[in-house]
C-alpha positions as CSV (number, residue, x, y, z in Angstrom):
1,M,112.7,89.2,136.4
2,R,111.4,86.4,134.5
3,R,108.0,84.9,133.7
4,V,107.2,81.7,131.9
5,V,104.4,81.6,129.5
6,A,103.1,78.5,127.6
7,L,101.2,79.4,124.4
8,L,99.5,77.9,121.5
9,A,100.7,78.6,118.0
10,F,98.2,78.6,115.2
11,G,100.5,80.0,112.6
12,I,97.9,82.3,110.9
13,G,98.9,85.0,108.5
14,F,100.4,86.1,105.2
15,A,104.0,85.6,106.0
16,A,106.0,82.3,105.4
17,A,104.3,79.6,107.2
18,A,105.2,75.9,107.1
19,F,102.7,73.0,107.2
20,A,102.7,69.4,106.2
21,A,100.2,67.5,104.3
22,K,101.4,64.1,105.3
23,K,103.9,64.0,108.1
24,E,106.8,61.5,108.1
25,E,110.2,61.5,110.0
26,P,112.5,63.2,109.4
27,P,110.8,66.8,109.0
28,A,112.4,69.2,106.7
29,H,114.8,71.9,108.3
30,E,114.3,70.4,111.9
31,A,116.4,67.3,111.8
32,M,118.7,68.6,114.4
33,P,119.3,72.0,116.0
34,A,122.4,73.8,114.9
35,R,125.5,73.7,117.3
36,V,126.9,77.2,117.9
37,Y,130.6,77.8,118.9
38,K,131.3,81.2,120.2
39,S,134.7,82.7,121.5
40,A,134.8,85.0,124.5
41,P,135.6,88.7,123.8
42,G,139.1,89.1,122.8
43,Q,139.7,85.3,122.3
44,A,139.3,82.9,119.6
45,L,138.3,79.2,118.9
46,T,141.5,78.4,117.1
47,K,145.1,79.6,117.0
48,V,146.6,82.2,114.4
49,S,146.7,80.9,111.0
50,Q,147.4,81.7,107.4
51,A,145.6,78.7,106.1
52,P,142.5,79.2,103.8
53,P,139.3,79.8,105.7
54,T,137.9,76.3,104.6
55,D,140.9,74.6,106.1
56,I,140.7,76.5,109.4
57,V,136.9,75.4,109.5
58,A,137.8,71.8,108.7
59,G,140.4,71.6,111.3
60,F,138.2,73.0,114.1
61,L,135.4,70.4,113.1
62,R,138.0,67.6,113.4
63,S,139.0,68.8,116.8
64,K,135.3,68.7,117.8
65,G,135.1,65.0,116.7
66,A,133.7,65.3,113.2
67,S,134.4,62.3,111.2
68,A,136.5,62.3,108.0
69,A,133.5,61.7,105.9
70,A,131.5,64.7,107.5
71,V,134.5,66.9,106.8
72,A,134.9,65.6,103.3
73,S,131.1,66.4,102.7
74,L,131.6,70.2,103.1
75,K,131.5,72.4,100.1
76,K,132.0,76.1,100.1
77,V,129.1,78.3,99.0
78,S,130.5,81.7,99.7
79,E,133.4,83.5,101.2
80,K,133.2,87.2,102.1
81,R,135.4,89.7,104.0
82,S,133.4,92.4,105.9
83,A,134.8,95.8,105.2
84,Q,133.2,96.9,108.5
85,T,134.7,94.4,110.9
86,G,137.4,92.8,108.9
87,I,135.9,89.4,109.6
88,T,135.7,86.7,106.9
89,H,132.4,85.0,106.6
90,V,132.3,81.5,105.1
91,R,129.2,79.7,104.2
92,M,129.2,75.9,103.4
93,E,126.7,73.2,102.4
94,Q,127.1,69.5,102.7
95,R,127.1,66.9,99.9
96,V,126.9,63.1,100.4
97,G,127.0,60.7,97.6
98,G,126.8,63.3,95.0
99,L,123.6,64.8,96.5
100,R,123.2,68.1,98.5
101,V,122.1,67.3,102.0
102,E,118.8,69.3,102.4
103,G,118.7,71.7,105.3
104,A,122.4,71.2,106.3
105,Y,124.5,74.3,106.4
106,L,127.4,75.9,108.2
107,K,128.6,79.6,108.8
108,A,131.9,80.5,110.0
109,A,133.5,83.8,110.9
110,I,137.4,84.3,110.9
111,N,139.1,87.3,112.0
112,G,142.0,89.1,110.3
113,R,144.5,87.1,112.2
114,G,143.1,83.8,110.8
115,E,141.5,82.8,114.0
116,L,138.0,81.2,114.1
117,I,135.7,83.2,116.3
118,H,132.3,81.9,115.7
119,L,130.8,78.9,114.0
120,I,127.2,77.7,113.4
121,D,127.3,73.9,112.7
122,G,123.9,72.8,111.1
123,L,125.5,69.9,109.5
124,A,124.1,66.4,109.3
125,R,125.6,63.1,110.6
126,V,127.1,61.1,107.6
127,S,126.8,57.4,107.6
128,G,127.3,55.8,104.3
129,R,125.6,56.7,101.0
130,P,122.0,57.8,101.0
131,A,119.4,55.0,100.6
132,P,118.0,55.2,97.1
133,A,114.6,56.5,96.2
134,R,111.7,54.4,95.2
135,I,110.0,57.1,93.1
136,T,110.8,59.3,90.1
137,E,111.0,63.1,90.0
138,A,107.6,63.1,88.2
139,Q,106.1,61.3,91.1
140,A,107.6,63.6,93.7
141,L,106.2,66.6,91.9
142,S,102.7,64.9,91.8
143,A,102.9,64.4,95.4
144,A,103.7,68.0,96.1
145,L,101.0,69.3,93.7
146,A,98.5,67.0,95.5
147,A,99.2,68.8,98.8
148,L,99.6,72.2,97.5
149,H,97.4,72.5,94.3
150,P,95.3,69.5,94.1
151,E,93.2,70.8,91.1
152,Q,96.7,71.0,89.0
153,A,97.9,68.1,87.1
154,A,101.6,67.5,87.0
155,P,103.2,68.9,83.8
156,A,105.6,67.2,81.4
157,L,109.2,66.7,82.0
158,L,111.4,69.2,80.0
159,A,114.9,68.7,80.9
160,R,117.2,67.0,83.3
161,Q,120.7,68.3,84.4
162,G,122.7,66.7,87.1
163,N,120.2,66.2,90.2
164,L,117.8,68.8,88.8
165,A,114.7,68.0,86.8
166,E,112.7,70.8,85.1
167,F,109.0,70.5,84.1
168,D,106.8,72.5,81.7
169,R,105.6,75.7,83.4
170,G,102.5,75.9,81.4
171,S,100.2,79.0,82.2
172,F,99.7,78.2,86.0
173,F,103.5,78.6,87.1
174,H,105.5,81.6,87.1
175,V,108.6,79.7,86.4
176,A,109.2,76.1,85.4
177,P,108.7,73.8,88.4
178,T,111.9,72.1,89.5
179,V,112.7,68.8,91.3
180,E,116.1,68.4,92.9
181,R,117.3,65.0,94.0
182,V,118.6,65.5,97.5
183,A,120.0,63.6,100.6
184,I,117.4,63.7,103.6
185,P,119.1,63.6,107.1
186,A,117.9,60.8,109.3
187,K,117.8,60.7,113.2
188,V,119.0,57.3,113.1
189,G,120.6,55.0,110.4
190,A,121.5,56.2,106.8
191,M,120.4,59.2,105.0
192,Q,117.5,58.8,102.5
193,T,117.5,60.1,98.9
194,G,114.4,62.4,98.5
195,F,113.3,65.3,96.5
196,L,113.1,69.1,97.0
197,V,110.1,70.4,94.8
198,T,110.1,74.0,94.0
199,T,106.7,75.5,92.6
200,W,106.0,79.1,92.1
201,T,102.4,80.1,90.9
202,E,101.8,82.8,88.2
203,K,98.8,84.7,89.6
204,T,99.2,84.2,93.3
205,N,102.9,84.6,93.7
206,L,103.0,81.4,96.1
207,L,106.5,80.1,96.1
208,H,106.7,76.8,97.8
209,E,109.6,74.3,98.6
210,T,108.3,70.9,99.3
211,L,110.3,68.0,100.6
212,V,109.3,64.5,99.6
213,S,110.6,61.4,100.7
214,G,112.1,58.8,98.5
215,S,108.7,56.8,99.1
216,G,106.6,59.7,98.0
217,A,105.4,61.1,101.3
218,V,105.3,65.0,101.7
219,L,107.6,65.5,104.7
220,S,107.1,69.4,104.8
221,T,106.2,72.3,102.8
222,E,107.6,75.7,103.3
223,L,106.3,79.0,101.7
224,R,108.9,81.6,100.8
225,T,106.2,84.2,100.0
226,N,111.9,93.0,98.4
227,T,122.2,110.7,85.3
228,D,118.5,110.1,85.9
229,S,116.0,111.6,88.1
230,Y,112.6,110.8,89.7
231,N,109.7,112.8,91.0
232,V,108.8,110.8,94.0
233,F,107.3,110.9,97.5
234,V,110.4,109.9,99.3
235,E,108.5,108.4,102.3
236,A,104.7,108.7,101.8
237,P,102.4,111.5,100.5
238,D,101.2,112.3,104.0
239,K,104.9,113.1,104.9
240,G,105.7,115.6,102.2
241,A,105.2,116.6,98.6
242,Q,106.7,114.8,95.6
243,T,110.4,115.9,95.1
244,V,112.6,115.5,92.2
245,V,115.6,113.5,93.4
246,P,118.7,112.1,91.4
247,G,119.1,108.4,90.9
248,A,122.5,106.5,90.7
249,G,123.4,108.2,87.3
250,N,126.6,106.9,85.7
251,G,127.1,104.7,88.9
252,T,128.0,104.5,92.5
253,A,129.8,102.2,94.9
254,E,126.5,100.4,95.5
255,S,125.3,100.4,91.9
256,P,128.3,100.7,89.5
257,L,126.1,100.2,86.5
258,G,123.7,102.8,87.6
259,W,120.0,102.2,88.1
260,L,118.9,102.0,84.5
261,A,119.5,99.7,81.7
262,G,118.1,99.7,78.3
263,A,115.1,101.3,76.8
264,Q,112.5,102.7,79.2
265,R,108.8,103.3,79.2
266,S,106.9,105.5,82.0
267,T,105.1,102.4,83.3
268,D,108.0,99.7,82.7
269,I,111.5,100.7,84.2
270,S,114.4,98.1,84.0
271,G,117.8,98.3,85.6
272,N,120.5,96.1,87.3
273,N,118.8,96.0,90.6
274,T,115.1,95.8,89.7
275,H,112.4,95.5,86.9
276,T,109.6,97.7,88.0
277,Y,106.3,97.7,85.9
278,L,102.6,98.3,86.2
279,D,100.8,94.9,86.4
280,T,97.0,95.9,86.9
281,D,95.7,92.8,84.8
282,A,97.7,90.6,87.2
283,N,99.3,88.6,84.6
284,N,102.7,89.1,86.1
285,K,103.9,90.9,82.9
286,P,104.3,94.6,82.2
287,D,101.0,96.1,81.0
288,P,101.0,97.6,77.5
289,G,101.2,101.3,77.2
290,G,103.1,104.0,78.8
291,D,105.2,106.5,77.1
292,P,109.0,106.2,76.0
293,V,111.3,107.9,78.4
294,V,114.5,109.4,77.1
295,G,117.2,110.8,79.2
296,G,116.2,108.9,82.4
297,N,114.0,111.5,83.7
298,F,110.8,110.1,85.3
299,L,108.9,113.2,86.4
300,T,105.2,112.5,86.2
301,A,103.4,114.5,88.9
302,A,100.8,112.8,91.1
303,D,97.1,113.9,91.7
304,L,96.0,112.3,95.0
305,T,92.6,113.9,94.7
306,V,91.6,111.5,91.9
307,S,91.8,107.6,91.5
308,P,95.3,106.0,91.6
309,A,94.1,104.3,88.3
310,T,94.5,107.5,86.2
311,A,97.2,107.3,83.6
312,D,99.6,109.7,85.4
313,N,99.2,108.2,88.8
314,R,100.0,104.8,87.4
315,E,103.3,106.3,86.0
316,V,103.7,107.8,89.5
317,A,103.3,104.4,91.1
318,V,105.9,102.8,88.9
319,Q,108.5,105.5,89.1
320,N,108.2,105.7,92.9
321,L,108.3,102.0,93.3
322,F,111.5,101.8,91.0
323,Y,113.1,104.7,92.9
324,T,112.4,103.2,96.4
325,T,113.5,99.6,95.4
326,N,116.8,100.9,94.3
327,V,117.3,103.1,97.5
328,I,116.7,100.0,99.5
329,H,119.2,97.8,97.4
330,D,121.9,100.6,97.9
331,A,121.4,101.0,101.5
332,L,121.4,97.3,102.3
333,F,124.4,96.8,99.9
334,T,126.4,99.3,102.0
335,A,125.2,97.6,105.2
336,G,126.5,94.3,103.8
337,F,123.8,92.7,101.7
338,D,126.0,92.7,98.8
339,E,126.6,90.3,95.8
340,A,128.5,87.6,98.1
341,A,125.6,87.7,100.5
342,G,123.1,86.9,97.7
343,N,121.4,90.2,97.1
344,F,119.3,91.1,94.1
345,Q,121.1,92.1,90.8
346,E,121.2,91.2,87.2
347,T,124.9,91.4,86.9
348,N,127.2,90.7,89.9
349,L,130.4,92.6,89.1
350,T,132.6,91.0,91.9
351,G,131.9,87.5,90.5
352,E,130.6,86.5,93.9
353,G,127.1,85.1,94.4
354,H,124.7,84.5,91.5
355,G,123.4,87.3,89.1
356,K,120.2,87.1,86.9
357,D,118.0,88.0,90.0
358,P,117.0,91.6,90.2
359,V,113.6,92.1,91.9
360,D,110.6,91.9,89.7
361,A,108.6,94.7,91.3
362,E,104.8,94.8,90.2
363,A,103.1,98.1,90.8
364,Q,99.3,98.3,91.3
365,D,99.2,94.5,90.9
366,G,95.6,93.5,90.2
367,S,95.7,90.3,92.2
368,G,94.7,91.7,95.6
369,V,94.1,94.7,97.7
370,D,95.2,96.0,101.2
371,N,98.4,94.2,101.3
372,A,101.7,93.3,99.6
373,N,104.0,90.3,99.2
374,F,107.5,89.3,98.3
375,A,108.5,85.8,97.2
376,T,112.2,84.9,97.7
377,P,113.7,82.1,95.7
378,P,117.3,81.0,96.0
379,D,120.1,83.3,94.9
380,G,120.1,83.4,91.0
381,V,116.3,83.6,90.7
382,N,114.3,86.7,90.5
383,P,112.4,87.4,93.5
384,R,108.8,89.0,93.1
385,M,107.4,91.8,94.9
386,Q,103.6,92.5,94.3
387,M,102.4,95.9,95.6
388,F,98.6,96.5,95.9
389,L,96.2,99.3,96.2
390,W,94.7,99.8,99.6
391,T,91.0,100.5,100.4
392,G,90.8,104.2,101.9
393,K,88.9,104.6,105.2
394,G,85.5,106.2,105.3
395,T,83.5,103.5,103.6
396,H,80.6,104.9,105.7
397,E,79.5,108.3,107.0
398,V,77.4,109.9,109.7
399,V,75.6,113.2,108.4
400,V,74.1,115.8,110.7
401,G,72.9,118.8,109.1
402,A,75.9,120.3,107.1
403,S,78.3,118.2,109.1
404,T,79.7,114.9,107.6
405,F,81.9,112.6,109.6
406,R,83.7,109.6,108.0
407,A,83.1,106.2,109.5
408,Q,83.7,102.6,109.1
409,G,81.0,99.8,109.3
410,A,80.9,96.5,111.3
411,Q,81.4,92.8,110.5
412,F,78.0,92.2,112.3
413,G,74.5,93.4,111.9
414,P,72.7,94.3,108.5
415,A,74.6,96.2,106.0
416,L,73.8,100.0,105.3
417,D,73.3,101.4,101.6
418,P,73.8,104.9,100.3
419,T,70.3,105.9,101.5
420,G,71.0,104.8,104.9
421,L,69.1,105.2,108.2
422,T,67.8,108.5,109.5
423,A,66.5,109.2,113.1
424,D,67.3,111.1,116.2
425,I,70.8,110.7,117.6
426,V,70.8,110.0,121.3
427,L,73.9,109.7,123.6
428,V,73.6,106.5,125.7
429,D,73.6,106.2,129.6
430,D,74.2,102.8,131.3
431,G,74.3,104.2,134.6
432,T,77.8,103.0,135.4
433,A,80.9,105.1,135.0
434,P,81.9,105.7,132.1
435,A,78.1,105.8,131.5
436,T,78.5,106.3,127.7
437,D,80.2,103.0,126.8
438,A,77.1,100.9,126.8
439,C,79.0,97.9,128.5
440,Q,76.0,97.7,130.9
441,A,72.3,97.5,130.4
442,I,71.4,101.0,129.0
443,T,69.1,102.9,131.5
444,N,67.8,105.8,129.0
445,D,65.2,105.3,126.4
446,L,66.5,104.8,122.9
447,S,63.2,103.7,121.2
448,G,63.5,104.7,117.5
449,A,66.8,106.3,117.8
450,I,70.3,106.2,116.7
451,A,72.4,105.3,119.7
452,L,75.6,107.4,120.1
453,L,78.1,105.6,122.5
454,D,81.8,105.4,123.3
455,R,84.3,102.6,122.5
456,G,85.3,101.7,126.0
457,T,86.6,98.2,127.1
458,C,83.9,95.6,126.3
459,P,83.3,94.0,122.9
460,F,81.6,95.8,120.1
461,V,78.8,93.3,119.9
462,V,78.0,93.9,123.6
463,K,77.6,97.5,123.1
464,V,75.6,97.4,120.0
465,K,73.4,94.5,121.3
466,N,72.7,96.7,124.6
467,A,71.7,99.7,122.4
468,Q,69.4,97.4,120.4
469,L,67.9,96.1,123.7
470,A,67.2,99.7,124.7
471,G,65.2,100.3,121.6
472,A,67.8,101.8,119.4
473,I,67.4,101.2,115.5
474,G,71.0,102.0,114.7
475,A,74.4,102.9,116.6
476,I,77.4,105.1,116.3
477,V,80.3,103.9,118.3
478,A,83.0,106.7,118.8
479,N,86.7,106.1,119.5
480,H,87.8,107.0,123.1
481,L,91.5,106.6,122.3
482,G,92.1,108.6,119.1
483,D,91.0,109.4,115.6
484,S,91.6,106.1,114.2
485,I,88.6,104.3,112.6
486,F,88.3,100.6,111.4
487,T,85.8,98.0,110.8
488,M,84.3,96.9,114.0
489,S,85.0,93.1,114.5
490,G,82.7,90.5,116.3
491,A,80.0,88.1,115.5
492,D,76.4,88.0,116.9
493,N,73.6,86.9,114.7
494,S,71.1,88.3,117.2
495,I,72.2,91.9,116.3
496,T,69.6,93.4,113.8
497,I,70.6,97.0,113.7
498,P,73.2,98.7,111.7
499,S,76.3,100.2,113.2
500,V,79.3,102.5,112.4
501,F,82.4,103.6,114.0
502,I,83.8,107.1,114.1
503,G,87.1,108.9,115.6
504,L,87.4,110.8,118.8
505,T,87.4,114.1,117.4
506,D,84.4,113.5,115.4
507,G,82.7,111.7,118.3
508,N,83.2,114.9,120.5
509,S,82.0,117.1,117.7
510,L,78.8,114.9,117.1
511,K,78.2,115.2,120.9
512,G,78.4,119.0,120.7
513,L,75.5,119.0,117.9
514,L,73.1,117.1,120.1
515,P,70.0,117.1,120.2
516,A,69.8,116.4,116.4
517,S,68.7,114.2,113.9
518,G,71.3,112.4,111.7
519,T,71.9,109.7,109.1
520,I,74.4,106.8,109.1
521,R,74.9,105.4,105.5
522,L,77.4,103.9,103.0
523,A,79.4,106.6,101.4
524,D,78.7,107.2,97.7
525,P,81.2,107.5,96.1
526,P,83.4,105.3,98.1
527,P,86.7,106.8,99.5
528,L,89.6,106.9,97.0
529,Q,91.9,104.0,97.2
530,R,95.4,104.7,98.4
531,D,98.6,103.2,96.6
532,G,101.1,101.2,98.5
533,D,103.6,102.0,95.8
534,V,104.1,105.4,97.1
535,D,104.4,104.3,100.8
536,S,108.2,103.6,101.4
537,D,107.1,101.8,104.7
538,I,105.4,99.1,102.7
539,V,108.3,98.7,100.2
540,W,111.0,98.4,102.9
541,H,109.0,95.9,104.9
542,E,108.4,93.6,101.8
543,Y,112.2,93.9,100.7
544,G,113.1,92.8,104.2
545,H,111.6,89.6,103.8
546,G,114.0,89.1,100.7
547,L,117.0,90.2,103.1
548,T,116.2,87.7,105.8
549,W,115.5,84.8,103.7
550,R,118.8,85.3,101.9
551,M,121.0,86.3,104.6
552,I,119.7,83.9,107.4
553,G,117.9,81.2,105.6
554,H,114.6,79.7,106.3
555,M,112.2,82.1,107.9
556,S,109.1,80.1,108.1
557,G,107.0,79.0,111.2
558,P,105.5,80.9,114.0
559,M,108.7,82.2,115.5
560,A,110.9,82.8,112.6
561,G,108.0,84.0,110.7
562,A,107.2,86.5,113.2
563,I,110.9,87.7,113.4
564,G,110.7,88.2,109.4
565,E,107.6,90.3,109.7
566,G,109.2,92.4,112.6
567,M,112.4,92.7,110.9
568,G,110.7,94.3,107.8
569,D,109.2,96.8,110.1
570,V,112.6,97.5,111.7
571,L,114.0,98.5,108.4
572,A,111.0,100.7,107.6
573,V,111.1,102.6,110.9
574,I,114.9,103.0,110.8
575,A,114.8,104.2,107.2
576,N,112.0,106.7,107.8
577,E,112.9,107.6,111.4
578,D,109.2,107.0,112.4
579,D,107.8,104.7,114.9
580,V,104.5,104.1,112.9
581,V,104.4,101.7,109.9
582,G,102.1,102.1,106.9
583,E,100.0,105.0,108.0
584,Y,99.6,106.4,104.6
585,S,98.4,103.1,103.0
586,F,96.2,102.2,105.9
587,D,94.7,105.6,106.0
588,D,95.3,105.8,109.8
589,P,97.7,108.0,112.0
590,V,98.6,105.0,114.0
591,G,99.5,103.0,111.1
592,I,99.0,99.3,110.4
593,R,100.2,97.8,113.7
594,S,98.2,97.7,117.0
595,A,100.4,100.4,118.5
596,P,103.2,102.8,117.7
597,Y,106.6,101.4,118.5
598,T,107.5,104.1,121.0
599,D,106.7,102.6,124.5
600,Y,105.2,99.6,122.8
601,P,103.0,97.8,125.5
602,R,104.0,94.0,124.7
603,T,107.0,91.9,125.5
604,Y,108.6,88.7,124.5
605,G,106.3,86.8,126.9
606,D,103.2,88.0,125.0
607,V,104.5,86.4,121.7
608,A,101.6,83.9,121.3
609,G,102.3,82.2,118.0
610,T,98.7,83.0,116.8
611,E,99.6,85.5,114.0
612,V,103.1,86.3,112.7
613,H,102.5,90.0,112.1
614,F,101.0,90.7,115.7
615,D,104.0,88.7,117.3
616,G,106.5,90.2,115.0
617,E,105.5,93.8,116.4
618,V,107.6,92.8,119.5
619,Y,110.6,92.5,117.5
620,G,109.7,95.7,115.6
621,A,109.6,97.5,119.0
622,I,113.0,96.2,119.8
623,G,114.4,97.5,116.5
624,W,112.9,100.9,117.1
625,R,114.4,101.0,120.7
626,L,117.9,100.3,119.2
627,F,117.2,103.2,116.8
628,Q,116.4,105.4,119.7
629,L,119.6,104.2,121.5
630,Y,121.9,104.6,118.4
631,G,120.4,107.8,117.4
632,A,119.3,109.1,114.0
633,A,122.7,110.2,113.1
634,N,123.9,106.7,113.3
635,K,121.3,104.7,111.6
636,A,123.6,103.6,108.8
637,E,125.7,102.2,111.5
638,L,122.8,100.3,113.1
639,L,121.6,99.0,109.8
640,A,125.2,97.7,109.2
641,D,125.1,95.9,112.6
642,L,121.6,94.3,112.0
643,V,122.6,93.1,108.6
644,D,126.1,91.9,109.6
645,G,124.4,90.2,112.7
646,M,122.7,87.8,110.2
647,N,126.0,86.3,109.4
648,F,126.1,85.0,113.0
649,T,122.4,83.7,113.1
650,E,121.1,80.2,112.6
651,T,118.4,79.4,110.2
652,K,114.7,79.6,111.7
653,P,115.9,81.7,114.6
654,N,114.2,82.9,117.7
655,F,114.5,86.3,119.4
656,E,117.5,85.4,121.4
657,Q,119.3,84.1,118.6
658,M,118.7,87.2,116.5
659,R,120.1,89.1,119.6
660,D,123.1,86.9,120.0
661,G,123.8,87.2,116.3
662,I,123.8,91.1,116.6
663,L,126.0,90.9,119.8
664,A,128.4,88.6,117.9
665,S,128.8,91.1,115.1
666,V,129.0,94.4,117.4
667,G,131.4,92.7,119.7
668,A,133.7,91.9,117.0
669,G,133.6,95.2,115.1
670,N,131.7,97.7,117.1
671,P,131.9,96.7,120.9
672,D,130.7,100.2,122.1
673,R,127.3,99.3,121.0
674,V,127.0,96.1,123.1
675,C,125.4,97.9,126.0
676,E,122.7,99.4,123.5
677,V,121.9,95.9,122.0
678,W,121.6,94.3,125.4
679,T,119.4,97.2,126.6
680,A,116.9,97.1,123.8
681,F,116.4,93.4,123.8
682,A,116.1,93.3,127.6
683,E,113.6,96.0,127.7
684,Y,111.2,93.8,125.8
685,G,112.0,90.5,127.8
686,V,114.9,89.1,125.6
687,G,117.5,89.8,128.3
688,E,120.1,87.4,129.9
689,G,118.5,84.0,130.4
690,A,115.6,84.4,128.1
691,T,114.6,81.3,126.2
692,S,111.9,80.1,123.8
693,T,111.2,76.8,122.3
694,V,108.8,75.9,119.4
695,K,107.4,72.4,119.4
696,G,104.7,71.6,116.9
697,G,102.1,74.3,117.5
698,A,103.3,75.3,120.9
699,I,105.5,78.1,121.8
700,I,107.0,78.3,125.3
701,V,108.8,81.4,126.3
702,S,110.8,82.2,129.5
703,E,111.4,86.0,129.2
704,S,114.0,87.9,131.2
705,F,114.4,91.7,131.5
706,E,118.1,91.4,132.9
707,V,121.1,93.0,131.3
708,P,124.3,91.1,132.1
709,A,126.4,92.5,134.8
710,G,129.2,94.7,133.7
711,V,128.0,95.2,130.1
712,C,126.8,98.8,130.6
713,P,128.7,101.5,132.4
């Protein structure tokens, strides 16, 4: 069964999103779609060979008509043999006229017999030397800043080495801005010489790569914004008390140097995999203070009945974030995100990949609330993860006698203060079943009363406006689906009464107290904030952005951006064996997403391109279904299949390309799982024949729920 859906993509959200300030051909990373060569199961693209993998790749490309110049332009970036599958993965880039070709890449998989079995050819056509640029690196930086940070003047040039120019970082940038002279592919004619400008802001953690043409036009901009012991919440405070758990001690296979390195303080902990520190003043440096820690034992106890800002709770935030970040590093290392794959470490003991890039993890970062972020620079440069505090639920309350019910306010109508509004509370009746949802004109008299009504199906502004028209001076909306509470959305300037939202159980209790007088008001004091540092769902999700950017490549735009968000959730639900994400931080039992991932209601055809987190939920649901099919006992196997699948996946992928990457991995090393992979994807519309395209702001999806014949027993 298939259905075709044409959707408009607006590309809104915190995840990586691409935009252009001044569009000119050719656009970055979209010059040509990658060509994918796959071998049938049990077969190969080339003959058995003992030649080096790069020679095997070159010979195959020549057999497909690649020119001598194109083959000569290849340069190996990495070569890694998978212990899981025995397959050697080779990654290559392209250099023409001494310049790296921006956006050009190649991924090849060669089995143990020296046969090429899979190749992704994202290479550009080579036709002579790139045409020279007409501007300098300084002018390219000025063009990028004019598009991104128009208030910021271009800094001075500090140094030049080869094709890379480095500029003064000053106080605005996190690291020195760089401008790399690159070759830009052209659809027709010769390549151009252009510039890749990399800027990373200090306070807002915005890491941009901007491609500027040789004439100074901004072609595209991409945002790339994961013996000792620890007393930690292993998942989150609502899933169990703090537990003292061991770290890597004197070393493990995943962390041979252990987790700790150098002198440590209770709010500033360093190691080979991460530098984790308190950053409440948002200056991207460790806050002063904290106590020296000797012996590697970080055992501060949390007190969640008081603010996260207490000295002890801040120590808990740092020790918990350090522990979780290392756990993720080790789990993903085992799954295949290791040194050769571009993981995050200060020292790479194998000599593969680039070191000097452990995660800078900033606990209780003061630059934001109710979110988190992860900026992923290229291999060899430290990524930065900023974890924020979250506003607890219950900013408002309903008081009836000795009973107090926590509530949230609304985006519309007048604001309440701590004194609030007191009146008789009256249950509404609109004369049409269900009569209490106020979706129709209300028939009972509410003059001078606070209306009590159920959530129902119509917009909040409709309900509250109907209560106002019936004479109410305030409104209480009770959730009819569960105990979740949230700020009611909507806009209607004609609404002149305040309103609050309460949960299902509290709504039923309140109805049982009627008739009664009550008060709706702003809570004073406000609810305690919650700390994302102790919620491993949030940490896993953010680290997942680093995984996909390093393993797959560019993850921006409405489709790939949604996959990046969804993959972050997939890691969290697998790690914690729970179909709800971020319920502690969001202070809501159904978590931060629109629905739990078990029996998730939306499918691939519903991916609208309007918001990457919402669209990414569909990919999160696929990942949770995979976890159900593999079983909890095999989650390490699933994680390895997901990570290894990224070796077979094109940059800026869609859902079916992610599916095919996983299938290529399991087909080569874990064929018994092919049925489960097809089943999970097909259940959510990414079955055989499903297709999607992204053109400008439009996404066109043709979904399919079919599993190929003969795949499953």
